[in-house]
C-alpha positions in Angstrom: 0.0 0.0 0.1 1.3 3.2 -1.0 1.4 5.9 1.9 0.1 9.4 0.5 1.7 12.4 2.0 -0.7 14.8 4.2 -1.6 18.1 2.8 -0.2 19.4 5.9 3.5 20.9 5.5 5.3 22.2 8.1 8.4 24.8 6.6 8.4 28.0 8.4 8.4 28.5 12.2 4.8 29.9 12.2 3.7 26.3 10.7 5.9 24.5 12.8 4.5 26.5 16.0 1.2 24.6 16.2 3.2 21.7 17.6 5.3 23.4 19.8 6.4 21.3 22.5 4.3 18.3 21.5 5.6 14.8 20.7 5.7 13.5 17.3 6.7 10.3 15.8 8.7 10.3 12.7 7.8 7.9 10.0 10.3 8.5 7.3 13.4 10.8 6.8 14.1 11.8 3.4 17.8 13.5 2.9 16.7 15.6 -0.2 20.3 14.8 -1.3 22.0 16.5 1.7 24.3 14.4 3.7 26.9 14.4 6.9 30.6 13.3 5.8 32.7 11.7 8.1 33.8 14.9 9.8 30.5 15.7 11.0 30.1 18.5 8.0 26.7 18.7 6.4 26.4 19.2 2.7 23.5 20.4 1.2 21.7 18.8 -1.7 21.0 22.2 -3.3 21.3 25.8 -1.9 17.7 26.7 -2.1 16.1 23.7 -0.5 15.7 22.5 2.8 18.3 20.1 4.1 15.9 16.9 4.4 12.2 16.5 5.1 10.3 14.0 7.6 7.2 12.4 7.5 5.4 12.9 11.0 2.6 11.9 13.1 1.2 14.3 15.9 -1.8 14.2 18.0 -2.8 17.8 16.9 -2.4 17.4 13.1 -2.7 13.6 12.3 -0.7 11.1 10.3 1.3 11.9 7.2 2.5 15.4 8.0 5.2 16.5 6.1 7.7 18.6 7.9 10.8 20.1 6.0 14.1 20.5 7.8 16.1 23.9 7.5 18.4 24.0 10.2 21.8 22.2 9.7 21.8 21.1 13.6 18.7 19.4 13.3 19.5 17.7 9.9 22.5 16.5 11.8 20.5 15.0 14.8 18.2 13.3 12.4 20.8 11.8 10.4 22.7 10.6 13.6 19.7 8.9 14.7 18.5 7.5 10.9 21.7 6.9 9.1 24.5 6.4 11.8 22.9 4.6 14.8 19.8 3.2 12.6 16.6 2.4 14.2 15.6 -1.1 15.3 12.3 -2.9 14.5 11.7 -2.3 18.4 12.2 1.4 18.3 10.8 4.6 17.2 11.9 8.0 16.5 10.1 11.1 18.4 10.7 14.7 17.9 10.0 17.9 19.9 9.8 21.3 17.7 9.9 24.0 20.2 11.2 27.7 20.5 10.5 27.5 24.5 13.5 25.8 25.7 16.1 27.8 25.1 18.4 28.6 28.0 18.7 32.3 27.8 16.6 34.8 27.3 18.5 36.8 24.4 18.2 33.7 22.5 14.4 34.0 22.1 15.3 37.0 19.9 17.4 35.1 17.7 15.4 32.0 17.7 14.5 32.4 13.9 18.2 31.3 13.4 18.5 28.5 16.0 18.0 24.6 16.1 14.4 23.7 17.4 14.3 20.0 17.0 15.1 17.5 20.0 15.5 14.3 18.6 14.7 11.1 20.8 14.9 7.4 19.8 12.6 5.5 22.2 11.2 1.8 22.6 8.2 1.2 20.2 4.8 2.2 21.9 6.5 5.3 23.8 4.7 7.8 21.3 1.5 6.2 22.3 2.1 6.5 26.0 3.6 10.1 25.6 0.2 11.3 23.9 -2.3 9.0 26.0 -1.0 8.6 29.2 -4.4 6.6 30.5 -4.1 4.5 27.7 -2.3 2.0 29.3 -3.4 2.0 33.0 -1.1 -0.9 34.2 1.9 1.9 33.8 2.3 4.4 36.4 4.8 6.3 37.8 8.6 5.4 37.6 7.3 2.1 35.0 5.7 4.8 33.0 8.5 6.8 33.1 11.0 4.1 32.1 8.5 3.3 29.1 9.0 6.6 27.6 12.5 7.3 28.5 14.9 8.1 25.4 17.1 5.2 24.7 19.5 8.0 23.1 18.6 11.6 22.4 20.1 14.8 20.5 19.6 18.2 22.0 20.7 21.7 20.3 23.1 23.0 23.1 21.3 26.2 23.4 18.3 24.3 24.9 17.8 23.3 28.4 
């Protein structure tokens, strides 16, 4: 079955801000010709296009939402998760797009130039627990926290 892309596209901050701070599951990562070399340097596919795109699922927006990755560090973190680390069959990638977690107030004035994605690799099922905490009533407290805790995460250094 061919999965259709949603008509919802997140490109600019005002579009991404609809999901500020919400967990979203990434179902696909497309590099659009960009890559990270062995020295960690990002090479853009073209200068006029984003570094990559992701297909994601968010509680607020639904499934098959297309998000474009326009910041170099956000692309590096997705590359690290999908291309370097690789995602196992029992794992999923969850992102949080936010402009509210910067360490310094001055950073908020420059937020348009800052990275905005936190990338987590979690056990499969973590997204459902995050978006519907009452969906699994036998999990609570530390067991619930352990089930959603990331196995590995990438967070921009400018964020708390």
